[in-house]
N, CA, C and O atoms as CSV, one atom per row, in Angstrom:
chain,resi,resn,atom,element,x,y,z
A,1,MET,N,N,-1.352,11.875,-32.625
A,1,MET,CA,C,-0.888,12.547,-31.431
A,1,MET,C,C,-1.219,11.724,-30.237
A,1,MET,O,O,-2.218,11.009,-30.158
A,2,LYS,N,N,-0.334,11.867,-29.332
A,2,LYS,CA,C,-0.443,11.131,-27.982
A,2,LYS,C,C,-0.438,12.264,-26.883
A,2,LYS,O,O,0.255,13.277,-26.974
A,3,VAL,N,N,-1.306,11.975,-25.814
A,3,VAL,CA,C,-1.523,12.741,-24.690
A,3,VAL,C,C,-1.105,11.931,-23.489
A,3,VAL,O,O,-1.451,10.751,-23.430
A,4,GLU,N,N,-0.358,12.496,-22.488
A,4,GLU,CA,C,-0.012,11.892,-21.216
A,4,GLU,C,C,-0.935,12.526,-20.215
A,4,GLU,O,O,-1.063,13.749,-20.146
A,5,PHE,N,N,-1.597,11.656,-19.416
A,5,PHE,CA,C,-2.382,12.233,-18.294
A,5,PHE,C,C,-1.775,11.482,-17.122
A,5,PHE,O,O,-1.268,10.361,-17.168
A,6,SER,N,N,-1.916,12.344,-15.970
A,6,SER,CA,C,-1.380,11.875,-14.659
A,6,SER,C,C,-2.358,12.374,-13.585
A,6,SER,O,O,-2.790,13.527,-13.581
A,7,PHE,N,N,-2.684,11.440,-12.675
A,7,PHE,CA,C,-3.318,11.824,-11.491
A,7,PHE,C,C,-2.975,10.835,-10.379
A,7,PHE,O,O,-2.642,9.696,-10.708
A,8,SER,N,N,-3.028,11.170,-9.112
A,8,SER,CA,C,-2.630,10.366,-8.118
A,8,SER,C,C,-1.299,9.679,-8.408
A,8,SER,O,O,-0.342,10.397,-8.698
A,9,ASP,N,N,-1.151,8.367,-8.358
A,9,ASP,CA,C,0.115,7.755,-8.693
A,9,ASP,C,C,0.099,7.210,-10.116
A,9,ASP,O,O,0.970,6.415,-10.470
A,10,PHE,N,N,-0.796,7.582,-10.885
A,10,PHE,CA,C,-1.103,6.918,-12.180
A,10,PHE,C,C,-0.572,7.826,-13.319
A,10,PHE,O,O,-0.639,9.055,-13.279
A,11,VAL,N,N,-0.035,7.106,-14.342
A,11,VAL,CA,C,0.399,7.827,-15.594
A,11,VAL,C,C,0.055,7.012,-16.759
A,11,VAL,O,O,0.517,5.876,-16.864
A,12,PHE,N,N,-0.770,7.542,-17.695
A,12,PHE,CA,C,-1.377,6.793,-18.695
A,12,PHE,C,C,-1.461,7.681,-20.052
A,12,PHE,O,O,-1.463,8.910,-19.980
A,13,THR,N,N,-1.523,7.052,-21.193
A,13,THR,CA,C,-1.518,7.891,-22.369
A,13,THR,C,C,-2.802,7.630,-23.217
A,13,THR,O,O,-3.431,6.588,-23.036
A,14,ALA,N,N,-3.174,8.477,-24.063
A,14,ALA,CA,C,-4.205,8.323,-24.977
A,14,ALA,C,C,-3.725,8.712,-26.464
A,14,ALA,O,O,-2.927,9.635,-26.633
A,15,THR,N,N,-4.197,8.039,-27.424
A,15,THR,CA,C,-4.001,8.396,-28.897
A,15,THR,C,C,-5.037,9.303,-29.269
A,15,THR,O,O,-6.177,8.891,-29.051
A,16,LEU,N,N,-4.920,10.470,-29.791
A,16,LEU,CA,C,-6.009,11.305,-30.096
A,16,LEU,C,C,-6.506,10.925,-31.561
A,16,LEU,O,O,-5.777,10.336,-32.359
A,17,GLU,N,N,-7.707,11.280,-31.820
A,17,GLU,CA,C,-8.343,10.996,-33.136
A,17,GLU,C,C,-7.748,12.143,-34.037
A,17,GLU,O,O,-7.107,13.063,-33.529
A,18,ASP,N,N,-7.946,12.071,-35.192
A,18,ASP,CA,C,-7.444,13.149,-36.243
A,18,ASP,C,C,-8.726,13.875,-36.613
A,18,ASP,O,O,-9.304,13.691,-37.684
A,19,ASN,N,N,-9.168,14.772,-35.599
A,19,ASN,CA,C,-10.322,15.585,-35.955
A,19,ASN,C,C,-10.020,17.014,-35.351
A,19,ASN,O,O,-9.087,17.196,-34.570
A,20,PRO,N,N,-10.852,17.984,-35.756
A,20,PRO,CA,C,-10.636,19.385,-35.172
A,20,PRO,C,C,-10.821,19.554,-33.847
A,20,PRO,O,O,-10.176,20.426,-33.266
A,21,SER,N,N,-11.664,18.805,-33.211
A,21,SER,CA,C,-11.928,18.899,-31.744
A,21,SER,C,C,-10.703,18.330,-30.887
A,21,SER,O,O,-10.306,18.861,-29.850
A,22,ALA,N,N,-10.144,17.146,-31.478
A,22,ALA,CA,C,-8.987,16.619,-30.624
A,22,ALA,C,C,-7.705,17.560,-30.943
A,22,ALA,O,O,-6.830,17.672,-30.084
A,23,ARG,N,N,-7.611,18.175,-32.077
A,23,ARG,CA,C,-6.418,19.119,-32.390
A,23,ARG,C,C,-6.603,20.392,-31.485
A,23,ARG,O,O,-5.660,21.024,-31.009
A,24,ASP,N,N,-7.852,20.675,-31.317
A,24,ASP,CA,C,-8.160,21.969,-30.392
A,24,ASP,C,C,-7.612,21.524,-29.014
A,24,ASP,O,O,-6.846,22.261,-28.394
A,25,LEU,N,N,-8.017,20.270,-28.514
A,25,LEU,CA,C,-7.543,19.945,-27.139
A,25,LEU,C,C,-6.076,19.883,-27.169
A,25,LEU,O,O,-5.518,20.348,-26.174
A,26,ALA,N,N,-5.272,19.366,-28.181
A,26,ALA,CA,C,-3.846,19.263,-28.133
A,26,ALA,C,C,-3.295,20.785,-28.076
A,26,ALA,O,O,-2.253,20.989,-27.453
A,27,SER,N,N,-3.936,21.810,-28.679
A,27,SER,CA,C,-3.477,23.046,-28.726
A,27,SER,C,C,-3.382,23.657,-27.301
A,27,SER,O,O,-2.545,24.530,-27.073
A,28,MET,N,N,-4.189,23.229,-26.386
A,28,MET,CA,C,-4.457,23.826,-25.066
A,28,MET,C,C,-3.463,23.212,-24.077
A,28,MET,O,O,-3.438,23.599,-22.908
A,29,MET,N,N,-2.584,22.188,-24.567
A,29,MET,CA,C,-1.635,21.508,-23.614
A,29,MET,C,C,-0.534,22.458,-23.371
A,29,MET,O,O,-0.228,23.246,-24.266
A,30,PRO,N,N,0.182,22.458,-22.074
A,30,PRO,CA,C,-0.247,21.481,-21.048
A,30,PRO,C,C,-1.380,22.032,-20.303
A,30,PRO,O,O,-1.621,23.238,-20.360
A,31,LEU,N,N,-2.123,21.192,-19.577
A,31,LEU,CA,C,-3.319,21.490,-18.757
A,31,LEU,C,C,-3.194,20.927,-17.237
A,31,LEU,O,O,-2.704,19.839,-16.937
A,32,ASP,N,N,-3.650,21.734,-16.481
A,32,ASP,CA,C,-3.834,21.411,-14.939
A,32,ASP,C,C,-5.325,21.368,-14.670
A,32,ASP,O,O,-5.918,22.443,-14.574
A,33,LEU,N,N,-5.985,20.231,-14.538
A,33,LEU,CA,C,-7.441,20.015,-14.388
A,33,LEU,C,C,-7.684,19.302,-13.072
A,33,LEU,O,O,-6.796,18.978,-12.283
A,34,THR,N,N,-8.976,19.094,-12.924
A,34,THR,CA,C,-9.407,18.120,-11.759
A,34,THR,C,C,-10.276,16.985,-12.450
A,34,THR,O,O,-11.224,17.243,-13.191
A,35,ILE,N,N,-9.899,15.839,-12.166
A,35,ILE,CA,C,-10.628,14.713,-12.485
A,35,ILE,C,C,-11.504,14.235,-11.420
A,35,ILE,O,O,-11.105,14.197,-10.256
A,36,ASP,N,N,-12.792,13.833,-11.792
A,36,ASP,CA,C,-13.627,13.344,-10.655
A,36,ASP,C,C,-14.633,12.428,-11.244
A,36,ASP,O,O,-14.863,12.378,-12.452
A,37,ASP,N,N,-15.237,11.688,-10.322
A,37,ASP,CA,C,-16.214,10.619,-10.633
A,37,ASP,C,C,-17.587,11.394,-11.192
A,37,ASP,O,O,-18.013,12.452,-10.730
A,38,TYR,N,N,-18.107,10.731,-12.146
A,38,TYR,CA,C,-19.495,11.054,-12.556
A,38,TYR,C,C,-20.145,9.899,-12.935
A,38,TYR,O,O,-19.572,9.082,-13.655
A,39,SER,N,N,-21.417,9.706,-12.488
A,39,SER,CA,C,-22.316,8.571,-12.637
A,39,SER,C,C,-21.584,7.202,-12.293
A,39,SER,O,O,-20.752,7.129,-11.389
A,40,THR,N,N,-21.915,6.246,-12.995
A,40,THR,CA,C,-21.242,4.923,-12.630
A,40,THR,C,C,-20.298,4.434,-13.699
A,40,THR,O,O,-19.728,3.350,-13.565
A,41,ASN,N,N,-20.131,5.131,-14.664
A,41,ASN,CA,C,-19.274,4.768,-15.954
A,41,ASN,C,C,-18.156,5.511,-16.310
A,41,ASN,O,O,-17.387,5.017,-17.134
A,42,GLU,N,N,-17.902,6.712,-15.796
A,42,GLU,CA,C,-17.085,7.708,-16.207
A,42,GLU,C,C,-16.445,8.667,-15.286
A,42,GLU,O,O,-17.018,8.931,-14.229
A,43,LYS,N,N,-15.384,9.182,-15.562
A,43,LYS,CA,C,-14.621,10.255,-14.859
A,43,LYS,C,C,-14.667,11.461,-15.804
A,43,LYS,O,O,-14.537,11.339,-17.022
A,44,ILE,N,N,-14.843,12.543,-15.229
A,44,ILE,CA,C,-14.811,13.795,-16.171
A,44,ILE,C,C,-13.881,14.955,-15.572
A,44,ILE,O,O,-13.594,15.047,-14.379
A,45,ALA,N,N,-13.497,15.737,-16.481
A,45,ALA,CA,C,-12.645,16.894,-16.131
A,45,ALA,C,C,-13.018,18.118,-17.052
A,45,ALA,O,O,-13.019,18.088,-18.283
A,46,TYR,N,N,-13.340,19.218,-16.244
A,46,TYR,CA,C,-13.663,20.490,-17.066
A,46,TYR,C,C,-12.545,21.234,-17.577
A,46,TYR,O,O,-11.536,21.391,-16.891
A,47,LEU,N,N,-12.664,21.725,-18.797
A,47,LEU,CA,C,-11.588,22.471,-19.417
A,47,LEU,C,C,-11.738,23.821,-19.267
A,47,LEU,O,O,-12.830,24.324,-19.000
A,48,PRO,N,N,-10.582,24.545,-19.440
A,48,PRO,CA,C,-10.761,26.073,-19.188
A,48,PRO,C,C,-11.565,26.754,-20.207
A,48,PRO,O,O,-11.990,27.887,-19.980
A,49,ARG,N,N,-11.795,26.186,-21.250
A,49,ARG,CA,C,-12.684,26.718,-22.352
A,49,ARG,C,C,-13.316,25.572,-23.162
A,49,ARG,O,O,-12.840,24.437,-23.135
A,50,LYS,N,N,-14.360,25.890,-23.858
A,50,LYS,CA,C,-14.995,24.883,-24.695
A,50,LYS,C,C,-14.111,24.557,-25.963
A,50,LYS,O,O,-13.334,25.409,-26.395
A,51,LEU,N,N,-14.231,23.367,-26.529
A,51,LEU,CA,C,-13.457,23.024,-27.704
A,51,LEU,C,C,-14.344,23.293,-28.915
A,51,LEU,O,O,-15.560,23.447,-28.796
A,52,THR,N,N,-13.742,23.343,-30.015
A,52,THR,CA,C,-14.535,23.590,-31.264
A,52,THR,C,C,-15.353,22.170,-31.429
A,52,THR,O,O,-14.896,21.086,-31.064
A,53,GLU,N,N,-16.524,22.345,-31.986
A,53,GLU,CA,C,-17.432,21.063,-32.245
A,53,GLU,C,C,-17.187,20.685,-33.623
A,53,GLU,O,O,-17.900,19.803,-34.102
A,54,GLU,N,N,-16.300,21.214,-34.320
A,54,GLU,CA,C,-16.088,20.768,-35.774
A,54,GLU,C,C,-15.719,19.278,-35.939
A,54,GLU,O,O,-15.861,18.709,-37.022
A,55,GLY,N,N,-15.256,18.681,-34.874
A,55,GLY,CA,C,-14.932,17.182,-34.883
A,55,GLY,C,C,-16.341,16.269,-34.702
A,55,GLY,O,O,-16.314,15.038,-34.723
A,56,ARG,N,N,-17.451,16.978,-34.540
A,56,ARG,CA,C,-18.712,16.260,-34.199
A,56,ARG,C,C,-19.060,15.382,-35.396
A,56,ARG,O,O,-19.130,15.877,-36.521
A,57,ALA,N,N,-19.277,14.110,-35.174
A,57,ALA,CA,C,-19.680,13.093,-36.105
A,57,ALA,C,C,-20.232,11.859,-35.334
A,57,ALA,O,O,-19.641,11.388,-34.363
A,58,ALA,N,N,-21.330,11.391,-35.793
A,58,ALA,CA,C,-21.936,10.162,-35.095
A,58,ALA,C,C,-20.872,9.048,-35.198
A,58,ALA,O,O,-20.193,8.846,-36.205
A,59,PHE,N,N,-20.800,8.352,-34.054
A,59,PHE,CA,C,-19.755,7.040,-34.094
A,59,PHE,C,C,-20.460,5.955,-33.393
A,59,PHE,O,O,-21.396,6.101,-32.605
A,60,GLY,N,N,-19.886,4.802,-33.780
A,60,GLY,CA,C,-20.276,3.567,-33.085
A,60,GLY,C,C,-19.105,2.965,-32.330
A,60,GLY,O,O,-18.289,3.705,-31.781
A,61,ASN,N,N,-19.009,1.773,-32.290
A,61,ASN,CA,C,-17.876,0.931,-31.691
A,61,ASN,C,C,-17.349,1.660,-30.258
A,61,ASN,O,O,-16.159,1.815,-29.983
A,62,GLU,N,N,-18.321,2.017,-29.523
A,62,GLU,CA,C,-17.971,2.517,-28.220
A,62,GLU,C,C,-17.127,1.487,-27.373
A,62,GLU,O,O,-17.396,0.286,-27.334
A,63,ALA,N,N,-16.133,2.047,-26.734
A,63,ALA,CA,C,-15.322,1.055,-25.993
A,63,ALA,C,C,-14.855,1.700,-24.744
A,63,ALA,O,O,-14.729,2.918,-24.614
A,64,LEU,N,N,-14.585,0.745,-23.762
A,64,LEU,CA,C,-13.970,1.119,-22.487
A,64,LEU,C,C,-12.547,1.689,-22.741
A,64,LEU,O,O,-11.671,1.103,-23.376
A,65,GLY,N,N,-12.434,2.939,-22.147
A,65,GLY,CA,C,-11.189,3.621,-22.414
A,65,GLY,C,C,-11.294,4.656,-23.420
A,65,GLY,O,O,-10.291,5.249,-23.818
A,66,ASP,N,N,-12.534,4.918,-23.881
A,66,ASP,CA,C,-12.694,6.008,-24.808
A,66,ASP,C,C,-12.522,7.520,-24.137
A,66,ASP,O,O,-13.045,7.794,-23.057
A,67,LEU,N,N,-11.874,8.298,-24.761
A,67,LEU,CA,C,-11.905,9.641,-24.308
A,67,LEU,C,C,-12.709,10.651,-25.288
A,67,LEU,O,O,-12.394,10.882,-26.455
A,68,CYS,N,N,-13.771,11.190,-24.615
A,68,CYS,CA,C,-14.653,11.944,-25.409
A,68,CYS,C,C,-14.799,13.389,-24.764
A,68,CYS,O,O,-14.334,13.649,-23.654
A,69,TYR,N,N,-15.412,14.214,-25.471
A,69,TYR,CA,C,-15.660,15.532,-25.069
A,69,TYR,C,C,-17.179,15.790,-25.164
A,69,TYR,O,O,-17.753,15.722,-26.251
A,70,TYR,N,N,-17.829,16.088,-24.010
A,70,TYR,CA,C,-19.173,16.418,-23.915
A,70,TYR,C,C,-19.489,17.882,-24.158
A,70,TYR,O,O,-19.354,18.743,-23.288
A,71,ALA,N,N,-19.923,18.117,-25.402
A,71,ALA,CA,C,-20.022,19.592,-25.811
A,71,ALA,C,C,-20.937,20.520,-24.978
A,71,ALA,O,O,-20.614,21.689,-24.766
A,72,PRO,N,N,-22.172,19.941,-24.474
A,72,PRO,CA,C,-22.988,20.885,-23.779
A,72,PRO,C,C,-22.392,21.446,-22.626
A,72,PRO,O,O,-22.563,22.630,-22.336
A,73,TRP,N,N,-21.659,20.624,-21.906
A,73,TRP,CA,C,-20.968,21.056,-20.596
A,73,TRP,C,C,-19.584,21.504,-20.610
A,73,TRP,O,O,-19.100,22.123,-19.662
A,74,GLY,N,N,-18.850,21.166,-21.799
A,74,GLY,CA,C,-17.501,21.584,-22.115
A,74,GLY,C,C,-16.418,20.796,-21.154
A,74,GLY,O,O,-15.421,21.345,-20.685
A,75,ASN,N,N,-16.765,19.472,-20.949
A,75,ASN,CA,C,-15.788,18.642,-20.309
A,75,ASN,C,C,-15.274,17.415,-21.051
A,75,ASN,O,O,-15.900,16.931,-21.995
A,76,LEU,N,N,-14.154,16.936,-20.616
A,76,LEU,CA,C,-13.665,15.621,-21.073
A,76,LEU,C,C,-14.331,14.550,-20.327
A,76,LEU,O,O,-14.759,14.727,-19.187
A,77,VAL,N,N,-14.429,13.372,-20.999
A,77,VAL,CA,C,-15.174,12.214,-20.367
A,77,VAL,C,C,-14.160,10.952,-20.719
A,77,VAL,O,O,-13.803,10.602,-21.844
A,78,PHE,N,N,-13.840,10.442,-19.609
A,78,PHE,CA,C,-13.090,9.171,-19.627
A,78,PHE,C,C,-13.854,8.021,-19.219
A,78,PHE,O,O,-14.224,7.925,-18.048
A,79,TYR,N,N,-14.172,6.989,-20.221
A,79,TYR,CA,C,-15.169,6.040,-19.906
A,79,TYR,C,C,-14.505,4.756,-19.480
A,79,TYR,O,O,-13.568,4.290,-20.129
A,80,TYR,N,N,-14.975,4.187,-18.409
A,80,TYR,CA,C,-14.338,2.966,-17.757
A,80,TYR,C,C,-15.463,1.882,-17.665
A,80,TYR,O,O,-15.152,0.800,-17.168
A,81,GLU,N,N,-16.697,2.074,-18.085
A,81,GLU,CA,C,-17.668,1.159,-18.215
A,81,GLU,C,C,-18.443,1.403,-19.493
A,81,GLU,O,O,-18.232,2.440,-20.123
A,82,ARG,N,N,-19.288,0.551,-19.897
A,82,ARG,CA,C,-20.154,0.770,-21.231
A,82,ARG,C,C,-20.927,2.039,-21.142
A,82,ARG,O,O,-21.422,2.501,-20.114
A,83,TYR,N,N,-20.976,2.564,-22.373
A,83,TYR,CA,C,-21.705,3.673,-22.657
A,83,TYR,C,C,-22.207,3.660,-24.031
A,83,TYR,O,O,-21.764,2.877,-24.871
A,84,GLN,N,N,-23.222,4.606,-24.298
A,84,GLN,CA,C,-23.588,4.693,-25.698
A,84,GLN,C,C,-23.540,6.032,-26.156
A,84,GLN,O,O,-23.751,6.948,-25.361
A,85,TYR,N,N,-23.232,6.293,-27.592
A,85,TYR,CA,C,-23.057,7.446,-28.186
A,85,TYR,C,C,-24.348,8.348,-27.867
A,85,TYR,O,O,-25.461,7.837,-27.751
A,86,GLY,N,N,-24.134,9.645,-27.743
A,86,GLY,CA,C,-25.261,10.552,-27.710
A,86,GLY,C,C,-24.784,11.775,-28.470
A,86,GLY,O,O,-23.600,12.056,-28.651
A,87,SER,N,N,-25.798,12.455,-28.884
A,87,SER,CA,C,-25.430,13.633,-29.808
A,87,SER,C,C,-24.578,14.632,-29.232
A,87,SER,O,O,-24.062,15.414,-30.030
A,88,GLY,N,N,-24.310,14.776,-27.955
A,88,GLY,CA,C,-23.370,15.800,-27.405
A,88,GLY,C,C,-22.101,15.364,-27.414
A,88,GLY,O,O,-21.239,16.208,-27.169
A,89,LEU,N,N,-21.702,14.049,-27.677
A,89,LEU,CA,C,-20.339,13.463,-27.522
A,89,LEU,C,C,-19.559,13.607,-28.863
A,89,LEU,O,O,-20.031,13.408,-29.983
A,90,ILE,N,N,-18.311,13.979,-28.569
A,90,ILE,CA,C,-17.408,13.977,-29.672
A,90,ILE,C,C,-16.240,13.131,-29.207
A,90,ILE,O,O,-15.627,13.409,-28.176
A,91,ARG,N,N,-15.950,12.144,-29.941
A,91,ARG,CA,C,-14.753,11.133,-29.665
A,91,ARG,C,C,-13.545,11.941,-29.825
A,91,ARG,O,O,-13.423,12.569,-30.877
A,92,LEU,N,N,-12.551,12.019,-28.849
A,92,LEU,CA,C,-11.360,12.665,-29.052
A,92,LEU,C,C,-10.151,11.620,-29.191
A,92,LEU,O,O,-9.121,11.960,-29.774
A,93,GLY,N,N,-10.293,10.417,-28.673
A,93,GLY,CA,C,-9.401,9.455,-28.577
A,93,GLY,C,C,-9.715,8.165,-27.851
A,93,GLY,O,O,-10.881,7.838,-27.631
A,94,ARG,N,N,-8.743,7.478,-27.499
A,94,ARG,CA,C,-8.737,6.216,-26.732
A,94,ARG,C,C,-7.617,5.980,-25.871
A,94,ARG,O,O,-6.496,6.209,-26.325
A,95,LEU,N,N,-7.741,5.571,-24.737
A,95,LEU,CA,C,-6.472,5.335,-23.858
A,95,LEU,C,C,-5.816,4.111,-24.435
A,95,LEU,O,O,-6.416,3.192,-24.994
A,96,ASP,N,N,-4.519,4.197,-24.240
A,96,ASP,CA,C,-3.645,3.270,-24.998
A,96,ASP,C,C,-3.556,1.957,-24.252
A,96,ASP,O,O,-3.497,0.928,-24.926
A,97,ASN,N,N,-3.539,1.882,-22.900
A,97,ASN,CA,C,-3.274,0.770,-22.153
A,97,ASN,C,C,-4.180,0.316,-21.185
A,97,ASN,O,O,-3.802,-0.258,-20.164
A,98,GLY,N,N,-5.418,0.552,-21.462
A,98,GLY,CA,C,-6.593,0.203,-20.555
A,98,GLY,C,C,-7.080,1.298,-19.728
A,98,GLY,O,O,-6.612,2.432,-19.840
A,99,PHE,N,N,-7.980,1.009,-18.921
A,99,PHE,CA,C,-8.603,2.018,-18.212
A,99,PHE,C,C,-8.466,1.856,-16.790
A,99,PHE,O,O,-9.116,2.621,-16.077
A,100,ALA,N,N,-7.683,0.935,-16.228
A,100,ALA,CA,C,-7.551,0.641,-14.903
A,100,ALA,C,C,-7.399,1.863,-13.897
A,100,ALA,O,O,-7.985,1.839,-12.814
A,101,PRO,N,N,-6.590,2.943,-14.283
A,101,PRO,CA,C,-6.460,4.105,-13.322
A,101,PRO,C,C,-7.807,4.802,-13.138
A,101,PRO,O,O,-8.027,5.440,-12.108
A,102,LEU,N,N,-8.687,4.696,-14.085
A,102,LEU,CA,C,-10.023,5.343,-13.915
A,102,LEU,C,C,-10.980,4.673,-12.903
A,102,LEU,O,O,-12.028,5.214,-12.550
A,103,LEU,N,N,-10.588,3.528,-12.478
A,103,LEU,CA,C,-11.436,2.838,-11.437
A,103,LEU,C,C,-11.145,3.279,-9.985
A,103,LEU,O,O,-11.710,2.769,-9.018
A,104,THR,N,N,-10.213,4.274,-9.897
A,104,THR,CA,C,-9.777,4.805,-8.593
A,104,THR,C,C,-10.779,5.955,-8.300
A,104,THR,O,O,-10.810,6.968,-8.999
A,105,ARG,N,N,-11.561,5.764,-7.284
A,105,ARG,CA,C,-12.709,6.599,-6.958
A,105,ARG,C,C,-12.180,7.931,-6.189
A,105,ARG,O,O,-11.315,7.835,-5.319
A,106,GLY,N,N,-12.754,9.189,-6.563
A,106,GLY,CA,C,-12.450,10.331,-5.945
A,106,GLY,C,C,-12.089,11.407,-6.852
A,106,GLY,O,O,-12.028,11.174,-8.059
A,107,ALA,N,N,-11.821,12.672,-6.341
A,107,ALA,CA,C,-11.425,13.716,-7.120
A,107,ALA,C,C,-9.857,13.945,-7.005
A,107,ALA,O,O,-9.308,13.893,-5.904
A,108,PHE,N,N,-9.221,14.177,-8.061
A,108,PHE,CA,C,-7.753,14.331,-8.140
A,108,PHE,C,C,-7.178,15.432,-9.090
A,108,PHE,O,O,-7.716,15.601,-10.184
A,109,PRO,N,N,-6.178,16.134,-8.737
A,109,PRO,CA,C,-5.600,16.961,-9.654
A,109,PRO,C,C,-5.169,16.173,-10.899
A,109,PRO,O,O,-4.576,15.110,-10.719
A,110,LEU,N,N,-5.414,16.599,-12.140
A,110,LEU,CA,C,-5.120,15.922,-13.279
A,110,LEU,C,C,-4.228,16.796,-14.202
A,110,LEU,O,O,-4.579,17.910,-14.589
A,111,LYS,N,N,-3.012,16.190,-14.537
A,111,LYS,CA,C,-2.258,16.841,-15.548
A,111,LYS,C,C,-2.301,16.225,-16.765
A,111,LYS,O,O,-2.387,14.999,-16.824
A,112,ALA,N,N,-2.241,17.059,-17.968
A,112,ALA,CA,C,-2.353,16.570,-19.282
A,112,ALA,C,C,-1.202,17.278,-20.110
A,112,ALA,O,O,-1.023,18.490,-19.990
A,113,ARG,N,N,-0.474,16.548,-20.902
A,113,ARG,CA,C,0.504,17.185,-21.760
A,113,ARG,C,C,0.629,16.326,-22.925
A,113,ARG,O,O,0.456,15.107,-22.896
A,114,LEU,N,N,0.964,17.070,-24.048
A,114,LEU,CA,C,1.182,16.648,-25.350
A,114,LEU,C,C,2.494,15.794,-25.451
A,114,LEU,O,O,3.485,16.355,-24.986
A,115,LEU,N,N,2.669,14.638,-25.933
A,115,LEU,CA,C,3.899,13.908,-26.056
A,115,LEU,C,C,4.447,14.316,-27.387
A,115,LEU,O,O,3.702,14.684,-28.296
A,116,ALA,N,N,5.641,14.258,-27.494
A,116,ALA,CA,C,6.362,14.560,-28.873
A,116,ALA,C,C,6.313,13.394,-29.854
A,116,ALA,O,O,6.836,13.499,-30.964
């Protein structure tokens, strides 16, 4: 499954993992959220409800452009710098064409929709 995200003048896609948490996210589409900076390596967006944690599994091969869910807070995490797996993270997918849009600092309305 692919999701299209858009904020500011950017439109980008992510390919979702095949796990229950990613499917739960897809079931919520379309979404109007707010994306904002957090820390020095990620942007986050709070969902209207928490996702199922059935997709929880330890993972390696962390990469720039990963899309994760931080279960304790109920938010999406878009990584644009290095990070390490933590027990609260569930990988939902990965951005398809890089992470350049995430380097734009600030808070923006974020639209997410499932692509056919």
